[in-house]
Legacy VTK file of the C-alpha trace (Angstrom):
# vtk DataFile Version 3.0
C-alpha trace
ASCII
DATASET POLYDATA
POINTS 310 float
130.938 118.673 99.560
129.403 115.989 96.836
126.169 114.899 98.748
123.630 116.918 96.282
125.507 116.340 93.241
124.960 112.816 94.117
121.387 112.868 96.127
122.559 112.285 99.267
121.775 113.845 102.393
124.780 112.718 104.011
128.000 111.538 103.440
127.546 107.540 103.080
131.261 106.787 103.887
132.134 109.017 107.106
134.822 107.268 109.538
132.604 107.443 112.526
130.388 104.242 113.978
127.481 105.188 113.168
125.026 102.164 113.647
122.591 103.107 111.060
125.522 102.263 108.546
125.787 98.840 110.104
126.221 96.637 107.770
125.021 93.300 108.954
126.957 90.763 106.601
127.393 86.923 107.560
129.527 87.302 110.264
128.792 90.525 111.393
125.155 89.278 111.920
126.875 86.103 113.804
129.063 88.719 116.083
126.284 90.135 117.367
124.036 86.879 117.867
126.880 86.092 119.902
127.326 89.242 121.455
123.884 89.229 122.468
123.518 85.312 123.068
126.279 85.727 125.739
124.464 88.406 127.750
120.766 86.580 127.767
122.265 83.890 128.966
124.456 85.179 131.813
127.616 84.018 129.668
129.885 85.908 132.228
133.362 86.628 130.000
132.297 87.385 126.172
135.636 88.310 123.832
135.317 89.565 120.201
138.154 90.457 118.098
139.135 91.572 115.115
141.683 93.480 112.756
142.017 96.567 112.593
138.700 99.102 110.980
136.237 95.932 110.539
133.731 97.338 112.377
133.982 96.048 115.749
133.378 99.594 117.371
130.359 99.505 114.837
129.329 96.909 115.737
129.214 97.637 119.366
127.324 100.265 119.100
124.477 98.754 117.405
124.680 95.781 119.849
124.419 98.848 122.478
121.005 99.181 120.974
119.825 96.253 120.399
119.845 95.095 124.061
116.954 94.717 126.294
115.675 97.835 128.164
116.411 95.511 131.487
119.704 95.505 130.725
121.900 97.794 132.297
125.255 99.136 130.474
128.177 100.356 130.990
130.669 101.322 127.715
134.485 101.852 129.397
136.268 103.559 126.043
139.891 103.729 127.637
141.934 100.298 128.190
144.640 102.360 129.460
143.244 102.630 132.706
144.254 100.942 136.485
142.617 98.773 137.922
140.774 101.468 140.606
140.120 103.369 137.925
138.286 100.948 136.057
136.394 100.300 138.875
135.252 104.349 138.935
134.508 104.445 135.318
132.119 101.173 135.747
130.504 102.476 138.619
129.912 106.417 136.845
128.666 104.216 133.805
126.484 102.796 136.239
125.408 105.714 137.548
125.728 104.313 141.173
125.855 106.567 143.980
128.947 106.968 146.444
129.509 108.198 149.727
131.169 110.858 150.741
134.826 109.960 152.078
137.649 107.991 150.382
136.895 105.637 148.036
138.720 102.291 148.295
138.808 99.028 145.317
136.488 97.506 148.291
134.303 100.303 148.255
133.803 100.441 144.765
133.471 96.664 144.316
131.005 96.513 147.751
128.624 99.503 145.866
128.687 97.424 142.508
127.790 94.482 143.941
124.495 95.733 145.886
123.503 97.574 142.464
123.841 94.110 140.920
122.069 92.268 143.464
119.514 95.059 143.397
119.060 94.907 139.889
119.243 90.684 139.822
116.381 91.076 142.369
113.964 92.980 139.953
114.730 90.832 136.939
117.467 92.650 135.604
120.713 91.630 133.348
124.174 94.025 133.776
126.915 94.435 131.113
130.434 95.851 130.603
131.891 96.606 127.711
135.554 97.544 126.849
136.642 98.677 123.764
140.292 98.367 122.620
140.702 95.479 125.366
144.050 94.475 123.781
145.394 97.568 125.506
144.049 96.637 129.323
146.987 95.907 131.213
147.437 92.084 133.201
146.411 93.931 136.560
143.490 95.179 135.200
142.147 91.736 133.608
142.592 90.060 136.687
140.587 92.844 137.842
137.918 91.999 135.699
138.479 88.296 136.558
137.504 89.325 140.199
133.974 90.908 139.296
133.349 87.957 137.155
133.263 86.429 141.126
130.239 88.628 141.295
127.199 85.967 141.087
124.714 83.947 143.074
124.400 80.307 143.567
123.228 80.269 139.437
124.097 83.259 138.202
126.541 85.570 136.884
125.674 89.023 137.960
128.170 91.022 135.754
128.605 90.111 132.020
131.963 91.812 130.739
132.456 91.738 126.677
135.626 92.544 125.241
136.300 93.971 122.183
140.295 93.898 120.825
142.230 93.374 117.902
144.171 90.037 117.366
146.419 91.027 119.767
144.289 90.296 122.558
143.392 86.574 121.692
147.506 85.876 122.602
147.504 88.005 125.425
144.823 85.948 126.895
146.571 83.156 126.062
149.688 83.970 128.459
150.453 81.744 131.766
149.537 84.550 133.761
146.008 84.884 132.547
145.507 81.321 132.024
142.358 81.745 135.152
141.165 84.112 133.108
140.896 82.675 129.694
139.400 79.239 131.353
136.731 81.182 132.003
135.385 82.720 128.256
132.792 80.329 127.142
131.520 82.930 123.934
133.943 84.430 121.579
134.386 84.973 118.000
136.601 86.723 115.290
135.788 89.650 113.011
136.828 88.565 109.410
137.133 91.063 106.718
134.202 91.083 103.663
134.688 88.997 100.850
134.487 90.432 97.014
130.408 89.674 97.346
130.276 91.491 100.393
131.981 94.740 99.922
130.257 95.430 96.599
126.980 95.039 98.649
128.448 97.088 101.470
128.932 100.138 98.996
125.657 100.100 97.941
124.176 99.796 101.871
125.622 102.504 102.722
124.578 104.395 99.737
121.130 103.798 100.106
120.711 104.491 103.637
122.791 107.724 102.820
120.281 108.670 99.901
116.891 107.326 101.489
116.053 106.035 98.273
117.023 108.561 96.238
121.225 107.989 95.484
122.633 108.865 91.639
126.056 107.769 91.642
126.859 104.184 90.546
130.230 102.148 90.491
131.123 99.844 87.679
131.308 96.215 88.188
135.719 97.035 87.779
135.745 99.691 90.865
133.985 97.180 92.978
136.414 94.846 91.897
139.186 97.296 92.698
137.891 98.519 96.206
138.011 95.200 97.315
141.743 94.329 96.564
142.937 97.504 97.531
141.027 97.862 101.076
141.421 94.053 101.615
137.435 94.215 102.580
138.417 95.956 105.584
135.476 98.587 106.244
137.465 101.388 107.134
139.254 101.187 104.669
136.746 100.463 102.245
134.956 104.029 103.932
138.274 105.704 102.753
138.757 104.993 99.400
135.018 104.958 98.345
134.731 108.691 99.623
137.602 109.722 97.615
136.381 108.046 95.007
132.976 110.077 95.276
135.216 113.595 95.263
136.303 112.444 91.954
133.948 111.284 90.591
132.001 114.781 91.497
135.236 117.053 90.511
134.408 115.016 86.948
130.789 115.663 86.783
130.082 112.110 86.641
126.830 110.072 88.743
129.290 107.339 87.642
132.721 105.900 89.862
135.143 104.423 87.265
138.182 101.538 87.591
139.820 104.732 87.089
139.104 107.103 89.656
139.020 104.173 92.435
142.792 103.673 91.079
143.333 107.717 91.556
141.599 107.795 95.109
143.804 105.170 95.989
146.960 106.658 94.815
145.687 109.701 96.256
145.098 108.183 100.059
148.538 106.638 99.294
150.576 105.081 102.517
149.240 101.444 103.772
146.459 102.075 100.932
148.335 100.777 98.258
151.417 98.857 100.054
151.003 95.090 99.206
147.512 94.959 98.014
146.728 93.405 94.144
146.106 97.122 92.514
149.473 98.028 93.481
151.125 95.039 92.877
149.657 95.160 89.609
151.746 98.673 88.828
154.644 97.740 90.361
154.735 94.760 88.050
154.053 97.031 85.104
156.886 99.465 86.339
159.113 96.639 86.914
158.737 94.973 83.938
159.390 98.825 82.286
162.270 98.744 83.989
164.071 95.391 83.155
163.330 96.654 79.552
164.859 100.156 79.272
168.080 98.507 81.177
168.206 95.889 78.399
168.358 97.975 75.787
170.452 100.323 78.169
172.470 97.313 78.354
172.497 96.593 74.619
173.198 100.277 73.549
176.231 100.231 75.771
176.921 96.951 74.525
176.955 98.518 70.605
178.936 101.158 71.324
181.585 99.362 72.624
181.637 96.875 69.496
181.952 99.689 67.358
184.211 101.337 68.980
186.608 98.292 68.971
186.322 98.270 65.177
LINES 1 311
310 0 1 2 3 4 5 6 7 8 9 10 11 12 13 14 15 16 17 18 19 20 21 22 23 24 25 26 27 28 29 30 31 32 33 34 35 36 37 38 39 40 41 42 43 44 45 46 47 48 49 50 51 52 53 54 55 56 57 58 59 60 61 62 63 64 65 66 67 68 69 70 71 72 73 74 75 76 77 78 79 80 81 82 83 84 85 86 87 88 89 90 91 92 93 94 95 96 97 98 99 100 101 102 103 104 105 106 107 108 109 110 111 112 113 114 115 116 117 118 119 120 121 122 123 124 125 126 127 128 129 130 131 132 133 134 135 136 137 138 139 140 141 142 143 144 145 146 147 148 149 150 151 152 153 154 155 156 157 158 159 160 161 162 163 164 165 166 167 168 169 170 171 172 173 174 175 176 177 178 179 180 181 182 183 184 185 186 187 188 189 190 191 192 193 194 195 196 197 198 199 200 201 202 203 204 205 206 207 208 209 210 211 212 213 214 215 216 217 218 219 220 221 222 223 224 225 226 227 228 229 230 231 232 233 234 235 236 237 238 239 240 241 242 243 244 245 246 247 248 249 250 251 252 253 254 255 256 257 258 259 260 261 262 263 264 265 266 267 268 269 270 271 272 273 274 275 276 277 278 279 280 281 282 283 284 285 286 287 288 289 290 291 292 293 294 295 296 297 298 299 300 301 302 303 304 305 306 307 308 309
């Protein structure tokens, strides 16, 4: 709606995980390097965790795009599957042809093992990447541990990447999954962006969407407010900035002000306000006003009572 007004080819703050817009902050670059290292060195199990909206899925897409051509990949989106459904999905993702007849877990594992051995003999590698892994059942996680046993005398044939929210680490530390947890040698926790990175993130996305021709700017205080309201979480930054650009467009302004960011955040509402610094400031003002009004009311009542007593 506002793209042409700001000289943009598309909206820079869509919530879809487009790898073109990946902003490689220090922590995102480190996370990507951990993923690539774990696969290249055949470490078996790799775990990356991060809060909701910190960019795990976008990083996942960038990771897949950065893989060497000699790496076969299988991406599992639905973590709410059974162990047999997981095997079926992995086999389908690797495009492994199965024979006719009833399929069992053993059939799937045997077919996968043959595929991996053949690929290894040809100098290939294979990775299974599971998003939202905190939703995996213990049975499925145990099946993944068994898949990690597919190996030669020296190398792991299958690399397994688990992406999930912080609860995934808690799940892996449960006693029933101790054997699996001890096999994880590469871990990384993705943190939110800091205040400087939030500004760089916003400018990066606008630059990508505008291809160097963008005609929109944020005043310094607007960046600070976006950081405060979003807590450095990319998904929240996108939502706030998209709304702020719309407000700037309706006001025929090429500049996003602090007032526009504040209005955008209030328009979105919900968790974007609750507990964030900007909202705390607003609430503090309201509380002071309320206390003053209460004090005035009490004073007036006391004054009326005193006059009546005369």
